[in-house]
C-alpha positions as CSV (number, residue, x, y, z in Angstrom):
1,M,-12.5,-9.2,3.4
2,K,-11.9,-7.7,6.9
3,Y,-8.5,-8.1,8.6
4,V,-7.5,-7.5,12.1
5,T,-3.9,-7.5,12.1
6,P,-3.4,-8.5,15.9
7,D,-5.5,-11.4,15.8
8,L,-3.4,-12.4,12.7
9,C,-0.4,-12.0,14.5
10,D,-1.6,-13.8,17.3
11,A,-2.6,-16.8,15.0
12,Y,0.4,-16.5,12.8
13,P,3.4,-15.3,15.0
14,Q,6.2,-17.4,13.3
15,L,5.2,-16.3,9.8
16,V,4.3,-12.6,10.3
17,K,6.9,-9.4,10.4
18,V,5.3,-6.1,11.6
19,V,6.3,-2.9,9.8
20,E,7.4,-0.2,12.3
21,P,4.6,2.3,13.0
22,M,4.8,5.0,10.5
23,F,1.5,5.0,8.4
24,Q,-2.0,6.9,8.6
25,N,-5.0,5.5,6.9
26,F,-6.5,7.6,4.3
27,G,-8.8,5.1,2.3
28,A,-12.5,4.2,2.5
29,R,-11.4,0.9,3.3
30,S,-9.6,0.5,6.8
31,S,-8.5,-2.8,6.5
32,F,-7.4,-4.6,3.4
33,G,-4.8,-7.0,2.4
34,G,-3.6,-9.1,-0.7
35,E,-0.8,-10.2,-2.8
36,I,2.3,-7.9,-2.8
37,V,2.9,-5.9,-6.0
38,T,6.3,-3.4,-5.5
39,V,7.1,0.0,-6.9
40,K,10.5,1.5,-6.4
41,C,10.4,5.2,-7.4
42,F,11.6,8.7,-5.9
43,E,9.4,11.7,-6.4
44,D,8.3,10.2,-9.9
45,N,4.8,8.3,-9.9
46,S,5.0,7.0,-13.6
47,V,5.1,3.3,-12.7
48,V,2.3,3.8,-10.1
49,K,0.2,5.4,-12.6
50,Q,1.0,2.5,-15.1
51,Q,-0.2,0.1,-12.3
52,V,-3.5,1.4,-11.5
53,D,-4.6,0.8,-15.1
54,Q,-3.6,-2.9,-14.6
55,P,-6.3,-5.4,-12.9
56,G,-5.4,-5.4,-9.3
57,H,-8.2,-8.0,-7.7
58,G,-6.5,-9.6,-4.5
59,K,-3.3,-7.3,-5.0
60,V,-1.8,-4.6,-2.9
61,M,0.5,-2.2,-4.4
62,V,3.4,-1.4,-1.8
63,V,5.5,1.7,-3.2
64,D,8.6,2.4,-2.0
65,G,8.9,6.3,-2.4
66,G,12.1,6.7,-0.2
67,G,10.0,8.3,2.5
68,S,10.0,11.3,0.7
69,K,7.8,14.3,1.8
70,R,8.4,16.5,-0.9
71,A,5.7,15.3,-3.5
72,A,2.6,13.2,-3.6
73,L,2.8,9.8,-5.2
74,L,-0.9,9.1,-5.2
75,G,-3.7,11.5,-5.9
76,D,-7.4,11.0,-6.3
77,M,-7.5,10.3,-9.9
78,L,-5.0,7.3,-9.5
79,A,-6.7,6.0,-6.5
80,E,-10.3,6.2,-8.1
81,K,-8.6,4.1,-11.2
82,A,-7.1,1.6,-8.6
83,A,-10.6,1.0,-7.1
84,A,-11.9,0.6,-10.5
85,N,-9.8,-1.9,-11.4
86,G,-10.1,-3.9,-8.2
87,W,-7.0,-3.1,-6.2
88,E,-7.5,-4.1,-2.6
89,G,-5.2,-1.1,-1.3
90,I,-2.1,0.9,-1.9
91,I,0.8,1.5,0.9
92,I,3.3,4.2,0.1
93,Y,6.3,5.3,1.6
94,G,5.9,8.5,0.8
95,C,3.1,11.0,0.4
96,I,-0.7,11.3,-1.0
97,R,-2.8,14.4,-1.8
98,D,-6.4,14.8,-2.7
99,V,-7.2,13.1,0.8
100,D,-10.9,14.2,1.1
101,V,-11.8,12.3,-2.3
102,I,-9.5,9.2,-1.4
103,R,-11.4,9.2,1.9
104,Q,-14.3,8.2,0.0
105,T,-12.8,5.9,-2.5
106,D,-13.2,2.2,-2.0
107,L,-9.6,1.3,-1.9
108,G,-7.1,0.9,1.3
109,V,-4.7,3.7,1.1
110,Q,-1.9,4.1,3.7
111,A,0.9,6.6,3.7
112,L,3.3,8.7,5.6
113,G,1.7,11.8,5.2
114,T,0.2,14.5,2.7
115,H,1.7,16.7,0.3
116,P,-0.4,19.2,-2.2
117,M,2.3,18.9,-5.0
118,K,2.3,16.0,-7.5
119,T,5.3,14.5,-8.8
120,D,7.1,14.8,-12.1
121,K,6.5,12.0,-14.8
122,R,9.9,11.2,-15.9
123,G,9.2,7.5,-16.6
124,I,11.7,6.3,-13.6
125,G,11.1,3.4,-11.3
126,D,11.2,0.0,-11.0
127,L,8.5,-2.6,-10.8
128,N,8.3,-5.9,-8.5
129,V,11.7,-5.5,-7.3
130,D,12.4,-6.4,-3.4
131,I,11.9,-3.3,-1.2
132,T,13.0,-2.3,2.2
133,F,11.5,0.0,4.7
134,G,10.2,0.0,8.4
135,G,12.2,-2.9,9.1
136,V,10.6,-5.1,6.7
137,T,11.4,-6.5,3.1
138,F,8.5,-6.6,0.9
139,K,8.8,-9.2,-1.9
140,P,6.6,-9.5,-5.0
141,G,4.4,-12.3,-4.4
142,H,4.1,-12.4,-0.6
143,Y,1.2,-10.9,1.1
144,I,0.5,-7.5,3.2
145,Y,-2.4,-6.5,5.6
146,A,-3.1,-3.4,6.8
147,D,-5.6,-2.0,9.3
148,N,-5.8,0.9,12.2
149,N,-3.5,-1.1,14.3
150,G,-0.5,-1.6,11.6
151,V,1.1,-3.1,8.6
152,I,2.0,-6.9,8.6
153,V,3.6,-9.1,5.9
154,S,3.8,-13.0,5.3
155,P,5.4,-15.2,3.2
156,E,2.2,-17.1,2.9
157,Q,-1.6,-16.0,2.4
158,L,-3.1,-15.8,5.8
159,S,-6.8,-16.3,6.6
160,M,-8.4,-14.6,9.7
161,P,-8.9,-17.1,12.7
162,Q,-12.2,-18.4,13.6
163,E,-13.8,-16.9,16.6
């Protein structure tokens, strides 16, 4: 489904919170949304790798990488695995790599930027904990919507208003 965040903000001003502008859109899907699954990790994408192997239909992974710009938390192989398993998108408070392939992958991907170095795999990270960045707290089971205008969150699933 195509989401337009300004329209959602207009239709649901009492529900949505807007994430501070900071992300770039890298995936083939310029608009995506779904139920939030959170990952908290720092320069170790082990939990991200585990999650892309899980079914992700109707879900968006929100990754709190601590804003690190020293390594990439997502690359082409993990993005392709996420798309194959039905994930709607991945939003990373950190960096990604392999952007030319990710731009062709049927997945929404937003991140702070790019970095060519992969992370260490030490098995460190937390799944489905509340995470906060960009002035918003992301709670597992809440909903997130993203497009080229920005990223918004809601405690409830939203539907696009009728024209």
